[in-house]
N, C-alpha and C positions, 0 to 999 in steps of 0.2 A: 303553136299558136301563141302570139305575143300579147296576151291580155294580162294586165296586172290589177289585182283587186286589193282595195284598201278598206279594212274594216274599221269604221269610225262611228261615233254616235250620230244619230239622225237629227238633223235640223236643216232647214232649207233657207238659204239666203239668196234671194233673186239677185242676179248679177247683170250688169250692163257690160257687154263685151267690148269686144272689138270685134290748109289749116296750119298754119304756122303761127307761132306766138313768140313774143320776145319779152325780156324783162331786164331792166338795169337794176342791179341789186341794191339793197339798202343795208341796214345794219344787221347785227347778230345778237341774240340773247344768251349766247354761250351755253346753250343746251342743245342736245340732240337726243330725241326720244327720252329715255330715262337716264341718259349718260351725260356726265360732265365731260366736256371735251378733254380736259387735262387728265381725266382718269382713264382714257382709252389710249392704249399704247399706239404711238405713231400718228394719232389723229391731228394734234395741233400742228405738227410739221406738214401734214398733208393739206390742211386748211390753208396754211401760209403759202404753200407751193401752188395750190389751185387759185388762190387770190392773186398771186403774181401773174398767172396765166390770164386771169380776168374774164374768160369766156368759156361757154359750154354749149354744145349743140347735141340734141338728142333726136334721132330718127325713131319713129314709133308707128305702130299700127292699131292699137286698141282705141276705145272710145276716148275722144279728147276730154270729156268731162272727168275722166279718171286721171289722165296723165298731165294735162296742162296745168292744173292747180298745183301739182307737186313740183313741176319744173319751175313755175313762177315763185313758189315759196322757197325753193332751193336757192334761186338767184338772190332773193331778198335776204335770206338768212346769212349768206356768206359773202354778199357784196360782189357777186359775179353776174355778168351779162349772160343770162341763160335763155336759150332759144329751143323751140321744139318744132319738128317738121313731121306732119302725119302723112303717110303714104299708104296706098293699097298694097297688099302683099306682093303682087307681081311687080309693081313699080318700085317698091322698096328693095326687093332683092336685086333687080336689074341695076338700079341706081347705085346701091352700096357697092356691088361688085365692080361696076364700071369705074367708080371713083377710086376704088382700091387698086385696080389694075393700072389706072392712069397715074397713080400716086398723087391724086388730087382729093385727098380725104377731107370731108366736111364734118361728118358725124364723129363725135367723141365716144358715144355709147348708143346702144340700140335697145328697144323693147319690141319683141316680135314673137308671134306664136311659134311654139316648138313643133307644131304640126308639119311645118316645112323643114323637117329634120335634115333633109339632104342639103339645104342651104347652110345650116349651122355647121354640119360636118365638113362641107367643102371650104367654108370660110376659115375654119380652124386649121384644116389641112394646108391651106394656101397661105397661112400666117397672116390672114386679114382680120382675124379675131384672136384676142388673147384669152385663153380659158380663164374664167373668173377665179378658179382655184389657184391660178398662178399670178394673179393680178395684184397681190399684196394689198388687199382691201382690209382695213382695220376690223378686227373682231371676226371676220368671215373665216369659216362657216359656223361660228358659234351660234347655237340655238336654232339652227335650221335643220328640220327633219331631213334625213337622208333621202326620203322620197322626192324631195324638191331639188336635190343636187344632181343636175344632169351633166355629169362629167363627160358622158359620151358625146355631148353636143357642145361642151365648153361653156355652159351657162348654168344658171340656177333660176328656178321659177320665182316670180314676184307675186302674180295673181293668177286666178283661174276662174272660169265661167262654165259651170255645169250645163249640159244640154238638157232640153226638156220639150214639153208638148204645149204649143200655143193653143188658146181657145178664145172664142168670141164671147165677151162678157155680156153682150146684149141678149144672148140666148142660152148661155150656160154659166153655172157657178163652178167654182173650183172643185166642189164635191161631185158635181155631175160630170165634169170633163174627165177624160182618161187620165189616170194617174201613173200607169206603167206602160211600157212599150207593148206588152202583151194585150193591154186593154184596146189598143188600136186595131186589133184583129177581130174584135167583136162585130158581128154582122150588123148591129144597130148603127154602126158608123158607115155603112155602105154609101159610097159616093160623097162622103163628107170629109175626107182626109186629104189635105194638101201635103205633098211630100217633096223633099229636096231630092234632086235627080242624081242617082248613083252613076249615071253615064257621063256626067260632066265633072265630077270631083271624086278623088280617092277618099277624101274625108267622109263624103256621103256614102260611098261604097263600104268603107270601114264600119260606118254606123249600122248598116243593115247586116253586115257580117257579125258584128257584136250581138245583135238581136238573135241571129240564127244560132250562135254558139251558146247563148243563155237559154233560149226558149224553143229552139228547134225549127224545122222547115215549115211546119204548119202555121206557125205564127207569122212568119215572113209572107207566106202565101196569103194568109188572111188580110194582112196589111195591104198587100198588092190589090186584092179584090175590092178593098174599101177605098182605093185611091180615087180622088176627084181629078187631080192634075199633078204632074211633076214640074217643079220649078228649079231654076238654076242656082238659087241662093235663098238665104233666110229672109231677105227683104221682100221679094215678091210673094213668098209664102205668107208673111205677115199681112201683106196687102189683101191677099185672097181671103184669109180668115177674118181680118178686120172688116172687110166689105160684106161678109156673110155668105160669100160664094162657097166656102168650105167652113165647117164648124170648128175643125181642129187642124193642126199642122205640126209636122215633125220632119227633120230635126231643126231645132232652133235653140236659142239661148236667151237668157234674161237681158242681154245687151241689146239684141235686135228688137225683142218684144218691148222692152222698156223704152227705147228710143221712139218706137212707133206709137206706143201708148201715150207718151208725153206730147205727141203731135195730134192727139185726138182720136186715134183708132181705138175701138173697144176691144182691147187685148189684155190677156194675162197669161201666165204660164204655170204649169205644174212640172216640178222636177222629180222624175222617178227616183226611187231608192237606188236602182241599178242604172248607172249612166256613165258616160264619159264627159269630156269637156274640153274647152279651149284653154291651154296653159300658155301664159306669157312669160318668156325668159328675158333676162337682161344680159347684154353682151358688151364687151369692151373692145373698141377698135384698137388693133395692134399697132396702128400708125396714127393714133388720135392726135389732132393738132393740139389738144389740151388734155394730156393723159392724166394729170393729177386731178383735174376737175372731173374726169370720167370716173376715177376711182372714188372720189369724194361723193359723187352722186350715187354710186352703187352702195356705199356705206349709208347714205342718207335714206334710201328706200328700204334697206334691210334692218337698220338700227337707229336711224335718226328720226326727225320729225316727219319725213316722208312716210315712214312706216306707220306712224300715228295717224296720218291722214288717210292712208289706204285702209287701215283698220276701221276708222270711224265712218268712212263713206259707205252709203248703201249701194254704191254702184258696182262693187266687185267683191270678190272673196279673197282676202289676204291669206297667204300661205300658213300663217300661224293660227288661223281660225279653223282648226280641224273640226270643231264641233258644228261648223256651218256647212260641212260637206255632206253630200248624199251618203247614206250608210254604206253602199257598195260602189263607191266611186272607182271607176275603171280606166286605166290608161291604155290606149291602143297605139302601137307604133305605126307610123305612116306607111301606107301601102300594104299592110298585112293581108288585106282582102283581095289584092290584085290577082293572085293565082286562082281565086274562086269567083271571079267576076261573072263569067258565063252562067255559073250555077245560081248566083244571087239574082241576076237579071231574070233567069228563067223562073225562079220561085215567085218573083214579083209580077211575072207575066208581061215583061217588056223585053226589048232586044236593042 
């Protein structure tokens, strides 16, 4: 069983998960995070090389409210024309691979969920991504906990978004709403729980498998008995809960809930102590049109002002904010539940 448990202090920071934007750079204040450029070995030479390239393009999948301000600030700080292109996961993987195979690379770097681990592994194996540990990024991996160094995928995590339970704020308070996955099996929620469909996504199947491994078969059965409807993603789940058709919904994350709440839906989220989440990794294109700009951007989000921005925003949880993680944060490898699919579906009472 490939579950990894992380024992950390409890505090909950709601996170917005996971469109093109461009910027012509301005000046620089010669600071990066807490570092003077000149005091970081190799950084001044990297800045000069990146400025000579003059451009940078990022492909990404998370919420644009998280990523685009960082890309814009990066361009302004270093005088580089910085652009970002947001794509759905499926379009992202297809486009990146097609461009790599055609030797028509556009993206210099990428930010994408590591839940699609097969994509990361294949891109590294095909020499379409340079493992970040081999990319000669100044300071890297100094100060980054080994938990976030995904050498197996050629990346390192930048931000993550813990999964939780959405609830309708017109009818429930955070105290009244379920606080753990086990709470969802309480008969008082019969017919009131919207659920993401494990038949359409391995991520959702892995979620129910995670619950089974922690709480046992009876809890999964109880959740299935309480189901109002199964939906294909977190967006329709939030719509059902926000409309009051279901009182609560799982699984979702602060990104989906926060975006819908900002549009007027009466939604909030409880993050259980025991949960998994969406982890976003940064990758370097092995054939980047602007390889120095790619390396500089990686430094920027792990050590420069980009790091400061990600720490300060309420829209995500930065990797250094370990005290903002659920107490029993759990990483699940993609597809771990696939051999148990028939069993999980039977427990839920679906086929």
